[in-house]
N, C-alpha and C positions, 0 to 999 in steps of 0.2 A: 258590833255588827253595823256596817255602813248603811245608813238610811233605813235601818230596821228590816232590810231585805235579805232573805236567804235565797241563794241561787243554786239550783240543781244543775249539774253539768254531766251529760252522758255522752261518752265517746272521747277517749283520751289518746288519740292517735297522733300522727305527725303534725296535725293542725290543732286538734283539740287540747293537747297537753299544754303547749305554750299559751294558748288563748285562756285556758283556765288559770294558769299561773299569773297572767296579767290581771285577771279579776281579783286574785288573792292579793297581789301587790297594791291594787287600788283600794283594798280594805274591805272587800265584800266577804261574807260568810258563804262558803261553798260546801255542798254535799255532792260527791262525785261517784260515778260508777262506770266501769268498763269490764268487758269480758277478760281483758288481759290484766291480771293482778299486779304485775310489775308496774304498769302504767298508773294504776290506782295508788300503789304504795309511794310512787315518786311524787304525785300531787298531794297526797296526804302528808308527806314529809315537808312539803312547802306550806302546809297550813290548813288543808281541807279536811273534811270528815268523809269517811267512806260509807256509801250506801250499800245495802245488800242486794239490791235489784233496781231496775228502772222504776218499778212501782214504789219501792221504798224511798228512792230519791224524790220522786214526785210528791209523796205524802209529806215531805219535810220542807218543801220549797215553795216560795212565792212565784218564782220564775224558773222555768225549766228550759235549759238550752241543750239541744242535741247537735252533735257534730259527727256524722256517720258517712260511710262510703257511698251509698246509693239508695234509690227509692225502696227496694225490698227491705233494706236494713232499717230505714226510718219507719216503715209500716210495722215491722216486727217489734221494734223497740217501743213505739208509741202505742200501737193498737193490739199487739200480740199478748200472749199469756205472760203475766208478770210485767206487763208494760206500763208506760206512763199513765195510760187511761184508767188503769185499775187503782192507782194510788192518788191521782191528782184531785185537788180540791176545787170547788167552784171558784170562779174568778181568777184562777191561776192563769198565767200567760205562758204558753209554750212557744219558744223561738227555735225553729229548726234552721240551723246554719249550714246544713249539708247542701251539696249541689245535686239536686234530684230533678226528675221530670216535673214540670209545672202542674200537670194533671194530678200527679201523686200528692203534691203539696195540698192541692184543693181537696182531694179525697180525705186526707188526714185531718185537715181543718174542719171539714164537715162533720166527721165523727166526734171530734173534740167539742164542737159546738153543741152537740146533743147533751153534753154534761156541763154546759155553760162555761166552757173553757175557750179562751181566745188564742189564736195562733198567728204568728208571723212566719213567713219564709224569708230567710235572710242569708243567702249564700255569700261567700266572700271571694275576693281575688287578691293575689299577692304571694301565695305560696308560703312555705315554712319561714323564710327570712322575715317577711312582714308579719307573720303570726307571732314570731318571737319579739319583734320590735313593737308590736301593737299598732301597726300602721296599715292594716288591711283596708281594702275598699269593700264596703258592705252594702249589698243591694237588697232592698226590703220590699216585701209585699204584705199588705194587710190593712186593717183600719188605722186611720191617722191618729186617733186618740191612744190606741195601744202602742203604736210606734213611738209617740212622744213620751210615754211612760218608760219605755225600754231604751230609748236613744242614749241616755247618759251611760248606761251599761255597755251598749254597743261601742261607744266611743272610747271605752277603756281597752277595747280589742282592736279598734280600727281608727284610721285617720279620718275616715268619712263614713257616713251612714245616710243613704238616700232612699226615701220612700218612692217607689216606682209605680205603685198602683195597688190593686187588691191582691189577696193571697194568690200566689202563682207568678205575680209580676216580678218578684225578686229572682226567681229561677229563669224566667224568660230573659231577663237582663243578663244573668250569669251565662246563659247559653250564647247570647250575642257577644259577650266578653270573650268566651272561650273560642268562638269562631275567629275573632279578630286576633287573639293571641296565637292560635295555631297557624293562621295564614301569615302572620308576621314572622314567626320562627321559620316557616318554610321559605318565605321570600329571602330572609337573611341567609339561610343555608344555601340557596341557589346562588345568591350574589357572592358570598365569600368563597364558595367552591369555584365559581368562575374566576375570581381574582387569583386564587391559588394556582389553578390550572394555567392561567395566562402569565404566571411568573411575577405577579404583583403581591407584595406582602399584604395579606388580608387584615392584619392589625393596622396597617397604615390606611387601608381603605376604610376601615371602621372609624378611625380617628378623623378622616377627611369628611365622612358623610354624616356623622352622628349629630352635628350641629345644624344640618340642613333639613329639608323637607322629609327625607328618608329616616331621620332620627325618630326614636320612640323609646318609651320605657322598656319595651320588650328588647329592643336592640341593645340598650345600655346594660340590661341585666344578663342577657344570654351570650352576646358576642365575646366578652372576656372569658366566659366559661368554656365555650367551644374552642376558642383559640388556644386554650390550655389542654384540650382533650378532657375536660372535667365534666362528667355527666352524673356527678353525685346529685341525687334527687332533691330538689326543692318542691317539684311537682312531677310525679312519675308519668311516663308515657301511658301506662295502663289506666291511670285516672283520667288523662285527657281523652283517651279512647272512650271511656265511659261517658264523659261530658259530650263528646261529639256524637255519640250514639243517641243520647237524649236530644241533642240539637237536630239530628237528622230525622228522628222519629216525630218530634214536634213539628218540624218544618213540613214533613210529608203529610201529617195529619191535617194541617191547615192550608195546604196547597202552595207552599213556598219552595221553589227549586233552589238548592244550595250546592251547585256543582263544585265549587272550589273547596268547600268543607268536605265533600265526599272524596275528593282527590287526596286531601291531607289525611283523611281517615285511612285510606288505603296505604299511604306511606307508613303511618303508625302501625297498621296491621302487619306490614312487611317486617318492620323492626321487631314486633312482638314474636313473629315466627322465628326470628333469629335469636330469641331469648333476651332481647334488650328492653322488655316492657317495664323493668324497674329503673331504667335510666331516667334522668331528667328529660323533660320534653325538648330541651335544647339539643338532645341527642338525635333529633330528626336529621341533623346535618350528616349523620353517619350513612343515611340512605343515599345522599348525594355524593358523598365521598366514595362510596362503593361503585356507583355508576361511573364516576369520572376517573377513578383509579388514583386518587390523591388523598392525602391527609391535610386538612386545613389547620395550619399552625402559623404562628407569627414569631418573627425574630424579636419583637418588642416585648414578648411575655417571658 
C-alpha cells in the first residue's frame, strides 16, 4: 500500500475509470464504487477492491475522490442516503474532481466540515485522452495544507495541479477553461468552414496557422478530428452544455455578461436538438457545415 494511504474512488465513467487505473499503476490501494457494475468490475480486475456503496468506500478510505457528472450527483453521492458523509471518518479528505457549480462545491464542503472532514474541489481539463495518459490539468480550490497533502496523488492523474484559491475556486477556474475551449472550437469551426467554402484545403490552412498566434492546444487537438469527420467523444457536447450552463448561471449570479458563451451555448443546443449531443464537442463544426452547405474535409487526411 503506497504511503500507507487507501484511496476511495467513486464514479468510474469515461474520465473516472482511466484516472482510477492510473492511481493503481502508481501503487495506491483503491476501494471503488459506481452504479454501473461493469465499470466496477473492470477497475477491480486492474487491482482495486469493490465497495458496496459510497458510504462503504468512505469508511475504508483515507482520501475519497469523486468524479461525477454534475452538481446534483455530487450532492447525492456525498450528502445523500448511503453517501460519503455517512461512512467518512474524521480528518478524511474528500476531493471532488467533478465539474460542478462553485456554489455547490462550497455547500458540500460546509456539510463535510461539520464532521471534521476537509474537502477540495479539483475539476480537470483534457478529456478522455489525457485522463488515459495521466496528463490532465487539475484546478484546485481549498486549504493550502490539504492541497499539499493530496498533490502527489493528483499528479499521478495529471501533468499539473494548481491551487487557485478557497473551495469553489477550482470550479470557477474550470468554468473559465470551458468558456475558452468552447469559443476556440467555435472559432476554428468558422475559420475552417470559410476555407472549405472558398475552395482552400482546410488541412493546409490548419498547417499554415497552427504555429502562429492562432495556434492553440484546442486547435491541435480538434482540427485533425474534424477534418476526418471524426466526432467520437473525448468530451461530449452534452457535457459541455452542462459546463456552459454552470458558467452562465454563475456569471449571471455575480453580474458578469458572457455574450459569446451564450452564443456557443445556443449552437450546442441546436446540435442537441439534432441528436448530436453525444458527439465530441469538436462536432460544433457540424452547425457551420449545415449553414454553409459544405463538409469540411482535407485532402491531406
